[in-house]
PyMOL Python script that loads the backbone (N, CA, C, O; Angstrom):
from pymol import cmd

cmd.read_pdbstr("""\
ATOM      1  N   LEU A   1     -25.537  26.364   0.093  1.00  0.00           N
ATOM      2  CA  LEU A   1     -25.823  25.140  -0.975  1.00  0.00           C
ATOM      3  C   LEU A   1     -27.237  25.404  -0.943  1.00  0.00           C
ATOM      4  O   LEU A   1     -27.790  25.259   0.147  1.00  0.00           O
ATOM      5  N   GLY A   2     -27.823  25.709  -1.782  1.00  0.00           N
ATOM      6  CA  GLY A   2     -29.517  25.503  -2.155  1.00  0.00           C
ATOM      7  C   GLY A   2     -29.911  25.059  -3.065  1.00  0.00           C
ATOM      8  O   GLY A   2     -29.517  25.469  -4.157  1.00  0.00           O
ATOM      9  N   ILE A   3     -30.953  23.924  -2.948  1.00  0.00           N
ATOM     10  CA  ILE A   3     -31.494  22.937  -3.471  1.00  0.00           C
ATOM     11  C   ILE A   3     -32.860  23.332  -3.991  1.00  0.00           C
ATOM     12  O   ILE A   3     -33.506  23.799  -3.053  1.00  0.00           O
ATOM     13  N   ALA A   4     -33.526  23.327  -5.077  1.00  0.00           N
ATOM     14  CA  ALA A   4     -34.705  23.473  -5.499  1.00  0.00           C
ATOM     15  C   ALA A   4     -35.216  22.616  -5.999  1.00  0.00           C
ATOM     16  O   ALA A   4     -34.378  21.788  -6.357  1.00  0.00           O
ATOM     17  N   LEU A   5     -36.686  22.202  -6.354  1.00  0.00           N
ATOM     18  CA  LEU A   5     -37.322  21.054  -7.002  1.00  0.00           C
ATOM     19  C   LEU A   5     -38.303  21.687  -7.567  1.00  0.00           C
ATOM     20  O   LEU A   5     -38.820  22.675  -7.046  1.00  0.00           O
ATOM     21  N   ASP A   6     -38.700  21.159  -8.776  1.00  0.00           N
ATOM     22  CA  ASP A   6     -40.252  21.520  -9.125  1.00  0.00           C
ATOM     23  C   ASP A   6     -41.280  20.893  -8.916  1.00  0.00           C
ATOM     24  O   ASP A   6     -41.174  19.813  -8.334  1.00  0.00           O
ATOM     25  N   GLY A   7     -42.180  21.222  -9.195  1.00  0.00           N
ATOM     26  CA  GLY A   7     -43.580  20.914  -8.686  1.00  0.00           C
ATOM     27  C   GLY A   7     -43.479  19.349  -8.346  1.00  0.00           C
ATOM     28  O   GLY A   7     -43.740  18.992  -7.197  1.00  0.00           O
ATOM     29  N   ASP A   8     -43.124  18.454  -9.268  1.00  0.00           N
ATOM     30  CA  ASP A   8     -43.443  17.175  -8.862  1.00  0.00           C
ATOM     31  C   ASP A   8     -42.135  16.265  -8.852  1.00  0.00           C
ATOM     32  O   ASP A   8     -41.958  15.066  -9.065  1.00  0.00           O
ATOM     33  N   ALA A   9     -41.274  17.341  -8.510  1.00  0.00           N
ATOM     34  CA  ALA A   9     -39.666  16.662  -8.265  1.00  0.00           C
ATOM     35  C   ALA A   9     -39.102  15.883  -8.966  1.00  0.00           C
ATOM     36  O   ALA A   9     -38.349  15.038  -8.482  1.00  0.00           O
ATOM     37  N   ASP A  10     -39.360  15.994 -10.439  1.00  0.00           N
ATOM     38  CA  ASP A  10     -38.423  15.432 -10.929  1.00  0.00           C
ATOM     39  C   ASP A  10     -37.516  16.390 -12.022  1.00  0.00           C
ATOM     40  O   ASP A  10     -37.049  16.013 -13.096  1.00  0.00           O
ATOM     41  N   ARG A  11     -37.441  17.421 -11.555  1.00  0.00           N
ATOM     42  CA  ARG A  11     -36.390  18.257 -11.615  1.00  0.00           C
ATOM     43  C   ARG A  11     -35.649  19.108 -10.510  1.00  0.00           C
ATOM     44  O   ARG A  11     -36.198  19.383  -9.443  1.00  0.00           O
ATOM     45  N   VAL A  12     -34.395  19.499 -10.825  1.00  0.00           N
ATOM     46  CA  VAL A  12     -33.715  19.867  -9.634  1.00  0.00           C
ATOM     47  C   VAL A  12     -32.799  21.243 -10.179  1.00  0.00           C
ATOM     48  O   VAL A  12     -32.354  21.271 -11.326  1.00  0.00           O
ATOM     49  N   VAL A  13     -32.630  22.123  -9.413  1.00  0.00           N
ATOM     50  CA  VAL A  13     -31.673  23.143  -9.465  1.00  0.00           C
ATOM     51  C   VAL A  13     -30.723  23.156  -8.582  1.00  0.00           C
ATOM     52  O   VAL A  13     -31.299  23.289  -7.502  1.00  0.00           O
ATOM     53  N   ILE A  14     -29.948  23.114  -8.462  1.00  0.00           N
ATOM     54  CA  ILE A  14     -28.747  23.252  -7.159  1.00  0.00           C
ATOM     55  C   ILE A  14     -27.415  24.496  -7.306  1.00  0.00           C
ATOM     56  O   ILE A  14     -26.471  24.470  -8.097  1.00  0.00           O
ATOM     57  N   VAL A  15     -27.735  25.538  -6.258  1.00  0.00           N
ATOM     58  CA  VAL A  15     -26.695  26.363  -6.226  1.00  0.00           C
ATOM     59  C   VAL A  15     -25.685  26.198  -4.952  1.00  0.00           C
ATOM     60  O   VAL A  15     -25.921  25.634  -3.884  1.00  0.00           O
ATOM     61  N   ASP A  16     -24.360  26.928  -5.423  1.00  0.00           N
ATOM     62  CA  ASP A  16     -23.284  26.767  -4.299  1.00  0.00           C
ATOM     63  C   ASP A  16     -23.191  27.787  -3.583  1.00  0.00           C
ATOM     64  O   ASP A  16     -23.863  28.799  -3.784  1.00  0.00           O
ATOM     65  N   GLU A  17     -22.248  27.642  -2.545  1.00  0.00           N
ATOM     66  CA  GLU A  17     -22.100  28.834  -1.671  1.00  0.00           C
ATOM     67  C   GLU A  17     -22.064  30.211  -2.467  1.00  0.00           C
ATOM     68  O   GLU A  17     -22.508  31.248  -1.973  1.00  0.00           O
ATOM     69  N   LYS A  18     -21.541  30.147  -3.645  1.00  0.00           N
ATOM     70  CA  LYS A  18     -21.655  31.532  -4.285  1.00  0.00           C
ATOM     71  C   LYS A  18     -22.629  32.259  -5.261  1.00  0.00           C
ATOM     72  O   LYS A  18     -22.603  33.317  -5.890  1.00  0.00           O
ATOM     73  N   GLY A  19     -23.612  31.090  -5.090  1.00  0.00           N
ATOM     74  CA  GLY A  19     -24.651  31.065  -6.249  1.00  0.00           C
ATOM     75  C   GLY A  19     -24.568  31.213  -7.524  1.00  0.00           C
ATOM     76  O   GLY A  19     -25.107  31.979  -8.323  1.00  0.00           O
ATOM     77  N   ASN A  20     -23.588  30.117  -7.635  1.00  0.00           N
ATOM     78  CA  ASN A  20     -23.421  29.656  -8.958  1.00  0.00           C
ATOM     79  C   ASN A  20     -24.225  28.368  -9.229  1.00  0.00           C
ATOM     80  O   ASN A  20     -24.335  27.568  -8.300  1.00  0.00           O
ATOM     81  N   GLU A  21     -24.666  28.157 -10.149  1.00  0.00           N
ATOM     82  CA  GLU A  21     -25.440  27.055 -10.271  1.00  0.00           C
ATOM     83  C   GLU A  21     -25.114  25.824 -10.778  1.00  0.00           C
ATOM     84  O   GLU A  21     -24.615  25.838 -11.904  1.00  0.00           O
ATOM     85  N   VAL A  22     -25.262  24.784 -10.254  1.00  0.00           N
ATOM     86  CA  VAL A  22     -24.204  23.275 -10.385  1.00  0.00           C
ATOM     87  C   VAL A  22     -25.593  22.769 -11.529  1.00  0.00           C
ATOM     88  O   VAL A  22     -26.799  22.762 -11.284  1.00  0.00           O
ATOM     89  N   ASP A  23     -24.895  22.394 -12.758  1.00  0.00           N
ATOM     90  CA  ASP A  23     -26.077  21.801 -13.599  1.00  0.00           C
ATOM     91  C   ASP A  23     -26.095  20.313 -13.594  1.00  0.00           C
ATOM     92  O   ASP A  23     -25.144  19.648 -13.184  1.00  0.00           O
ATOM     93  N   GLY A  24     -27.267  19.773 -14.089  1.00  0.00           N
ATOM     94  CA  GLY A  24     -27.654  18.452 -13.865  1.00  0.00           C
ATOM     95  C   GLY A  24     -26.113  17.502 -14.571  1.00  0.00           C
ATOM     96  O   GLY A  24     -25.789  16.501 -13.932  1.00  0.00           O
ATOM     97  N   ASP A  25     -25.433  17.793 -15.576  1.00  0.00           N
ATOM     98  CA  ASP A  25     -24.196  17.125 -15.579  1.00  0.00           C
ATOM     99  C   ASP A  25     -23.484  17.068 -14.582  1.00  0.00           C
ATOM    100  O   ASP A  25     -23.177  15.979 -14.097  1.00  0.00           O
ATOM    101  N   GLN A  26     -23.050  18.300 -14.037  1.00  0.00           N
ATOM    102  CA  GLN A  26     -21.921  18.241 -13.163  1.00  0.00           C
ATOM    103  C   GLN A  26     -22.577  17.443 -11.664  1.00  0.00           C
ATOM    104  O   GLN A  26     -21.935  16.715 -10.906  1.00  0.00           O
ATOM    105  N   LEU A  27     -23.746  17.762 -11.562  1.00  0.00           N
ATOM    106  CA  LEU A  27     -24.572  17.018 -10.485  1.00  0.00           C
ATOM    107  C   LEU A  27     -24.121  15.046 -10.625  1.00  0.00           C
ATOM    108  O   LEU A  27     -23.582  14.381  -9.740  1.00  0.00           O
ATOM    109  N   MET A  28     -24.496  14.633 -11.783  1.00  0.00           N
ATOM    110  CA  MET A  28     -24.359  13.722 -12.169  1.00  0.00           C
ATOM    111  C   MET A  28     -22.920  13.092 -12.148  1.00  0.00           C
ATOM    112  O   MET A  28     -22.651  11.912 -11.920  1.00  0.00           O
ATOM    113  N   ALA A  29     -22.112  14.044 -12.410  1.00  0.00           N
ATOM    114  CA  ALA A  29     -20.454  13.597 -12.234  1.00  0.00           C
ATOM    115  C   ALA A  29     -20.213  13.504 -10.826  1.00  0.00           C
ATOM    116  O   ALA A  29     -19.597  12.537 -10.378  1.00  0.00           O
ATOM    117  N   VAL A  30     -20.668  14.477 -10.038  1.00  0.00           N
ATOM    118  CA  VAL A  30     -20.088  13.910  -8.674  1.00  0.00           C
ATOM    119  C   VAL A  30     -20.724  12.781  -8.318  1.00  0.00           C
ATOM    120  O   VAL A  30     -20.108  11.768  -7.989  1.00  0.00           O
ATOM    121  N   VAL A  31     -22.219  12.877  -8.361  1.00  0.00           N
ATOM    122  CA  VAL A  31     -22.801  11.268  -7.527  1.00  0.00           C
ATOM    123  C   VAL A  31     -22.216  10.142  -8.134  1.00  0.00           C
ATOM    124  O   VAL A  31     -22.143   9.138  -7.426  1.00  0.00           O
ATOM    125  N   ALA A  32     -21.776  10.076  -9.304  1.00  0.00           N
ATOM    126  CA  ALA A  32     -21.252   9.192 -10.006  1.00  0.00           C
ATOM    127  C   ALA A  32     -19.925   8.917  -9.465  1.00  0.00           C
ATOM    128  O   ALA A  32     -19.725   7.744  -9.152  1.00  0.00           O
ATOM    129  N   SER A  33     -19.184   9.570  -9.328  1.00  0.00           N
ATOM    130  CA  SER A  33     -17.728   9.708  -8.835  1.00  0.00           C
ATOM    131  C   SER A  33     -17.812   9.204  -7.464  1.00  0.00           C
ATOM    132  O   SER A  33     -17.055   8.315  -7.072  1.00  0.00           O
ATOM    133  N   TYR A  34     -18.761   9.773  -6.671  1.00  0.00           N
ATOM    134  CA  TYR A  34     -18.816   9.541  -5.190  1.00  0.00           C
ATOM    135  C   TYR A  34     -19.314   8.097  -4.738  1.00  0.00           C
ATOM    136  O   TYR A  34     -19.124   7.526  -3.665  1.00  0.00           O
ATOM    137  N   TRP A  35     -20.084   7.626  -5.998  1.00  0.00           N
ATOM    138  CA  TRP A  35     -21.044   5.990  -5.802  1.00  0.00           C
ATOM    139  C   TRP A  35     -19.687   4.984  -6.239  1.00  0.00           C
ATOM    140  O   TRP A  35     -19.355   3.945  -5.668  1.00  0.00           O
ATOM    141  N   GLN A  36     -19.148   5.506  -7.202  1.00  0.00           N
ATOM    142  CA  GLN A  36     -18.021   4.727  -7.775  1.00  0.00           C
ATOM    143  C   GLN A  36     -16.987   4.477  -6.489  1.00  0.00           C
ATOM    144  O   GLN A  36     -16.677   3.323  -6.191  1.00  0.00           O
ATOM    145  N   ALA A  37     -16.547   5.450  -5.852  1.00  0.00           N
ATOM    146  CA  ALA A  37     -15.580   5.500  -4.705  1.00  0.00           C
ATOM    147  C   ALA A  37     -15.921   4.524  -3.568  1.00  0.00           C
ATOM    148  O   ALA A  37     -15.141   3.842  -2.903  1.00  0.00           O
ATOM    149  N   GLU A  38     -17.006   4.593  -3.506  1.00  0.00           N
ATOM    150  CA  GLU A  38     -17.986   4.105  -2.136  1.00  0.00           C
ATOM    151  C   GLU A  38     -18.462   2.645  -2.792  1.00  0.00           C
ATOM    152  O   GLU A  38     -19.279   2.043  -2.095  1.00  0.00           O
ATOM    153  N   GLU A  39     -18.149   2.131  -3.773  1.00  0.00           N
ATOM    154  CA  GLU A  39     -18.458   0.713  -4.589  1.00  0.00           C
ATOM    155  C   GLU A  39     -20.057   0.727  -4.708  1.00  0.00           C
ATOM    156  O   GLU A  39     -20.529  -0.378  -4.977  1.00  0.00           O
ATOM    157  N   ARG A  40     -20.924   1.714  -4.565  1.00  0.00           N
ATOM    158  CA  ARG A  40     -22.252   1.588  -4.748  1.00  0.00           C
ATOM    159  C   ARG A  40     -22.825   2.003  -6.516  1.00  0.00           C
ATOM    160  O   ARG A  40     -24.018   2.250  -6.696  1.00  0.00           O
ATOM    161  N   LEU A  41     -22.087   2.025  -7.388  1.00  0.00           N
ATOM    162  CA  LEU A  41     -22.118   2.224  -8.591  1.00  0.00           C
ATOM    163  C   LEU A  41     -22.422   0.675  -9.363  1.00  0.00           C
ATOM    164  O   LEU A  41     -21.461  -0.070  -9.553  1.00  0.00           O
ATOM    165  N   ALA A  42     -23.592   0.322  -9.718  1.00  0.00           N
ATOM    166  CA  ALA A  42     -23.724  -0.719 -10.397  1.00  0.00           C
ATOM    167  C   ALA A  42     -23.440  -0.616 -11.937  1.00  0.00           C
ATOM    168  O   ALA A  42     -23.877   0.239 -12.707  1.00  0.00           O
ATOM    169  N   GLY A  43     -22.602  -1.685 -12.223  1.00  0.00           N
ATOM    170  CA  GLY A  43     -22.616  -1.525 -14.069  1.00  0.00           C
ATOM    171  C   GLY A  43     -21.711  -0.844 -14.243  1.00  0.00           C
ATOM    172  O   GLY A  43     -21.452  -0.966 -15.440  1.00  0.00           O
ATOM    173  N   ASN A  44     -20.701   0.151 -13.591  1.00  0.00           N
ATOM    174  CA  ASN A  44     -19.797   0.870 -14.003  1.00  0.00           C
ATOM    175  C   ASN A  44     -20.356   1.781 -15.111  1.00  0.00           C
ATOM    176  O   ASN A  44     -19.808   1.684 -16.209  1.00  0.00           O
ATOM    177  N   GLY A  45     -21.378   2.656 -14.973  1.00  0.00           N
ATOM    178  CA  GLY A  45     -21.607   3.578 -15.710  1.00  0.00           C
ATOM    179  C   GLY A  45     -23.194   4.150 -15.380  1.00  0.00           C
ATOM    180  O   GLY A  45     -24.021   3.455 -14.791  1.00  0.00           O
ATOM    181  N   ILE A  46     -23.443   5.430 -15.829  1.00  0.00           N
ATOM    182  CA  ILE A  46     -24.796   5.707 -15.529  1.00  0.00           C
ATOM    183  C   ILE A  46     -25.554   6.043 -16.820  1.00  0.00           C
ATOM    184  O   ILE A  46     -24.958   6.155 -17.891  1.00  0.00           O
ATOM    185  N   VAL A  47     -26.595   6.166 -16.726  1.00  0.00           N
ATOM    186  CA  VAL A  47     -27.662   6.939 -17.628  1.00  0.00           C
ATOM    187  C   VAL A  47     -28.156   8.099 -17.737  1.00  0.00           C
ATOM    188  O   VAL A  47     -28.905   8.532 -16.862  1.00  0.00           O
ATOM    189  N   ALA A  48     -27.823   8.840 -18.859  1.00  0.00           N
ATOM    190  CA  ALA A  48     -28.589  10.068 -19.087  1.00  0.00           C
ATOM    191  C   ALA A  48     -29.320  10.349 -20.136  1.00  0.00           C
ATOM    192  O   ALA A  48     -29.246   9.495 -21.019  1.00  0.00           O
ATOM    193  N   THR A  49     -30.125  11.410 -20.393  1.00  0.00           N
ATOM    194  CA  THR A  49     -30.749  11.375 -21.680  1.00  0.00           C
ATOM    195  C   THR A  49     -29.453  12.131 -22.864  1.00  0.00           C
ATOM    196  O   THR A  49     -28.304  12.422 -22.531  1.00  0.00           O
ATOM    197  N   ILE A  50     -29.915  12.268 -23.928  1.00  0.00           N
ATOM    198  CA  ILE A  50     -29.264  12.805 -25.220  1.00  0.00           C
ATOM    199  C   ILE A  50     -28.727  14.102 -25.117  1.00  0.00           C
ATOM    200  O   ILE A  50     -27.753  14.442 -25.789  1.00  0.00           O
ATOM    201  N   MET A  51     -29.409  15.001 -24.159  1.00  0.00           N
ATOM    202  CA  MET A  51     -29.085  16.476 -23.663  1.00  0.00           C
ATOM    203  C   MET A  51     -28.132  16.312 -23.005  1.00  0.00           C
ATOM    204  O   MET A  51     -27.792  17.466 -22.744  1.00  0.00           O
ATOM    205  N   SER A  52     -27.183  15.418 -22.366  1.00  0.00           N
ATOM    206  CA  SER A  52     -26.064  15.649 -21.553  1.00  0.00           C
ATOM    207  C   SER A  52     -24.949  15.771 -22.476  1.00  0.00           C
ATOM    208  O   SER A  52     -24.955  15.204 -23.569  1.00  0.00           O
ATOM    209  N   ASN A  53     -23.945  16.533 -22.044  1.00  0.00           N
ATOM    210  CA  ASN A  53     -22.984  16.824 -22.707  1.00  0.00           C
ATOM    211  C   ASN A  53     -21.585  16.077 -22.716  1.00  0.00           C
ATOM    212  O   ASN A  53     -21.305  15.159 -21.945  1.00  0.00           O
ATOM    213  N   LEU A  54     -20.923  16.482 -23.481  1.00  0.00           N
ATOM    214  CA  LEU A  54     -19.653  15.355 -23.967  1.00  0.00           C
ATOM    215  C   LEU A  54     -18.811  15.849 -22.848  1.00  0.00           C
ATOM    216  O   LEU A  54     -18.065  14.971 -22.414  1.00  0.00           O
ATOM    217  N   GLY A  55     -18.706  17.063 -22.221  1.00  0.00           N
ATOM    218  CA  GLY A  55     -17.867  16.882 -20.693  1.00  0.00           C
ATOM    219  C   GLY A  55     -18.063  15.869 -19.796  1.00  0.00           C
ATOM    220  O   GLY A  55     -17.140  15.361 -19.160  1.00  0.00           O
ATOM    221  N   LEU A  56     -19.206  15.547 -19.708  1.00  0.00           N
ATOM    222  CA  LEU A  56     -19.501  14.403 -18.588  1.00  0.00           C
ATOM    223  C   LEU A  56     -19.635  12.995 -18.911  1.00  0.00           C
ATOM    224  O   LEU A  56     -19.983  12.114 -18.125  1.00  0.00           O
ATOM    225  N   GLU A  57     -19.227  12.810 -20.549  1.00  0.00           N
ATOM    226  CA  GLU A  57     -18.984  11.640 -20.812  1.00  0.00           C
ATOM    227  C   GLU A  57     -17.516  11.318 -20.861  1.00  0.00           C
ATOM    228  O   GLU A  57     -17.047  10.183 -20.773  1.00  0.00           O
ATOM    229  N   ARG A  58     -16.739  12.603 -21.033  1.00  0.00           N
ATOM    230  CA  ARG A  58     -15.093  12.602 -21.036  1.00  0.00           C
ATOM    231  C   ARG A  58     -14.822  12.556 -19.459  1.00  0.00           C
ATOM    232  O   ARG A  58     -14.019  11.752 -18.987  1.00  0.00           O
ATOM    233  N   PHE A  59     -15.513  13.434 -18.699  1.00  0.00           N
ATOM    234  CA  PHE A  59     -15.021  12.987 -17.054  1.00  0.00           C
ATOM    235  C   PHE A  59     -15.351  11.540 -16.366  1.00  0.00           C
ATOM    236  O   PHE A  59     -14.756  11.059 -15.401  1.00  0.00           O
ATOM    237  N   LEU A  60     -16.373  10.997 -17.045  1.00  0.00           N
ATOM    238  CA  LEU A  60     -16.840   9.737 -16.881  1.00  0.00           C
ATOM    239  C   LEU A  60     -15.616   8.765 -17.093  1.00  0.00           C
ATOM    240  O   LEU A  60     -14.980   8.093 -16.281  1.00  0.00           O
ATOM    241  N   GLY A  61     -15.500   8.920 -18.476  1.00  0.00           N
ATOM    242  CA  GLY A  61     -14.535   8.119 -19.075  1.00  0.00           C
ATOM    243  C   GLY A  61     -13.079   7.948 -18.392  1.00  0.00           C
ATOM    244  O   GLY A  61     -12.515   6.909 -18.050  1.00  0.00           O
ATOM    245  N   GLY A  62     -12.609   9.408 -18.293  1.00  0.00           N
ATOM    246  CA  GLY A  62     -11.272   9.200 -17.183  1.00  0.00           C
ATOM    247  C   GLY A  62     -11.681   8.499 -15.799  1.00  0.00           C
ATOM    248  O   GLY A  62     -10.750   7.961 -15.199  1.00  0.00           O
ATOM    249  N   LEU A  63     -12.633   8.453 -15.364  1.00  0.00           N
ATOM    250  CA  LEU A  63     -12.865   7.092 -14.388  1.00  0.00           C
ATOM    251  C   LEU A  63     -13.366   5.863 -14.604  1.00  0.00           C
ATOM    252  O   LEU A  63     -14.110   5.184 -13.897  1.00  0.00           O
ATOM    253  N   GLY A  64     -12.840   5.627 -15.746  1.00  0.00           N
ATOM    254  CA  GLY A  64     -13.151   4.213 -16.369  1.00  0.00           C
ATOM    255  C   GLY A  64     -14.892   4.016 -16.600  1.00  0.00           C
ATOM    256  O   GLY A  64     -15.209   2.892 -16.990  1.00  0.00           O
ATOM    257  N   LEU A  65     -15.913   4.907 -16.414  1.00  0.00           N
ATOM    258  CA  LEU A  65     -17.008   4.816 -16.423  1.00  0.00           C
ATOM    259  C   LEU A  65     -17.820   4.968 -17.944  1.00  0.00           C
ATOM    260  O   LEU A  65     -17.208   5.502 -18.869  1.00  0.00           O
ATOM    261  N   SER A  66     -18.797   4.623 -18.086  1.00  0.00           N
ATOM    262  CA  SER A  66     -19.679   4.788 -19.257  1.00  0.00           C
ATOM    263  C   SER A  66     -20.722   5.507 -19.151  1.00  0.00           C
ATOM    264  O   SER A  66     -21.193   5.620 -18.020  1.00  0.00           O
ATOM    265  N   LEU A  67     -21.275   6.082 -20.090  1.00  0.00           N
ATOM    266  CA  LEU A  67     -22.436   7.022 -20.263  1.00  0.00           C
ATOM    267  C   LEU A  67     -23.273   6.404 -21.081  1.00  0.00           C
ATOM    268  O   LEU A  67     -22.819   6.108 -22.186  1.00  0.00           O
ATOM    269  N   ALA A  68     -24.361   6.131 -20.845  1.00  0.00           N
ATOM    270  CA  ALA A  68     -25.390   5.517 -21.536  1.00  0.00           C
ATOM    271  C   ALA A  68     -26.595   6.545 -22.199  1.00  0.00           C
ATOM    272  O   ALA A  68     -27.459   6.961 -21.427  1.00  0.00           O
ATOM    273  N   ARG A  69     -26.633   6.895 -23.455  1.00  0.00           N
ATOM    274  CA  ARG A  69     -27.818   7.759 -23.823  1.00  0.00           C
ATOM    275  C   ARG A  69     -29.261   7.448 -23.725  1.00  0.00           C
ATOM    276  O   ARG A  69     -29.652   6.326 -24.047  1.00  0.00           O
ATOM    277  N   THR A  70     -29.899   8.150 -23.400  1.00  0.00           N
ATOM    278  CA  THR A  70     -31.607   7.544 -23.971  1.00  0.00           C
ATOM    279  C   THR A  70     -32.074   8.841 -24.511  1.00  0.00           C
ATOM    280  O   THR A  70     -31.483   9.882 -24.224  1.00  0.00           O
ATOM    281  N   PRO A  71     -33.236   8.814 -25.373  1.00  0.00           N
ATOM    282  CA  PRO A  71     -34.242   9.937 -25.615  1.00  0.00           C
ATOM    283  C   PRO A  71     -34.715  10.504 -24.192  1.00  0.00           C
ATOM    284  O   PRO A  71     -34.840   9.935 -23.107  1.00  0.00           O
ATOM    285  N   VAL A  72     -34.919  11.750 -24.562  1.00  0.00           N
ATOM    286  CA  VAL A  72     -35.754  12.510 -23.488  1.00  0.00           C
ATOM    287  C   VAL A  72     -36.796  12.287 -22.990  1.00  0.00           C
ATOM    288  O   VAL A  72     -37.670  12.098 -23.837  1.00  0.00           O
ATOM    289  N   GLY A  73     -37.202  12.202 -21.754  1.00  0.00           N
ATOM    290  CA  GLY A  73     -38.552  11.594 -21.345  1.00  0.00           C
ATOM    291  C   GLY A  73     -38.301  10.527 -20.091  1.00  0.00           C
ATOM    292  O   GLY A  73     -37.454   9.636 -20.164  1.00  0.00           O
ATOM    293  N   ASP A  74     -38.979  10.696 -19.167  1.00  0.00           N
ATOM    294  CA  ASP A  74     -39.000   9.516 -18.199  1.00  0.00           C
ATOM    295  C   ASP A  74     -39.512   8.340 -18.492  1.00  0.00           C
ATOM    296  O   ASP A  74     -39.414   7.366 -17.746  1.00  0.00           O
ATOM    297  N   ARG A  75     -40.040   8.341 -19.488  1.00  0.00           N
ATOM    298  CA  ARG A  75     -40.335   6.515 -19.933  1.00  0.00           C
ATOM    299  C   ARG A  75     -38.908   6.001 -20.369  1.00  0.00           C
ATOM    300  O   ARG A  75     -38.683   4.794 -20.271  1.00  0.00           O
ATOM    301  N   TYR A  76     -38.030   6.768 -20.797  1.00  0.00           N
ATOM    302  CA  TYR A  76     -36.894   6.358 -21.486  1.00  0.00           C
ATOM    303  C   TYR A  76     -35.489   6.101 -20.339  1.00  0.00           C
ATOM    304  O   TYR A  76     -34.472   5.488 -20.662  1.00  0.00           O
ATOM    305  N   VAL A  77     -35.710   6.672 -19.087  1.00  0.00           N
ATOM    306  CA  VAL A  77     -34.564   6.639 -17.962  1.00  0.00           C
ATOM    307  C   VAL A  77     -34.687   5.486 -17.179  1.00  0.00           C
ATOM    308  O   VAL A  77     -33.897   5.277 -16.259  1.00  0.00           O
TER     309      VAL A  77
END
""", "prot")
cmd.dss("prot")
cmd.show_as("cartoon", "prot")
cmd.util.cbc("prot")
cmd.orient("prot")
């Protein structure tokens, strides 16, 4: 597992044991499903930018979770 942050730590890149990149949508899916199982997810959903993909939305929907989309930029999330 490799984790790298940009200079001000507002972006992350993760790679698995084989060097495959885990993209942001995959990371949000893993965290959301874990938090849901641990009953730590407030409001039955997560917030992501409009750049998140349909696969994330469908995955979350299968878990009974919603995805709220915002414009890109830290002031919106």
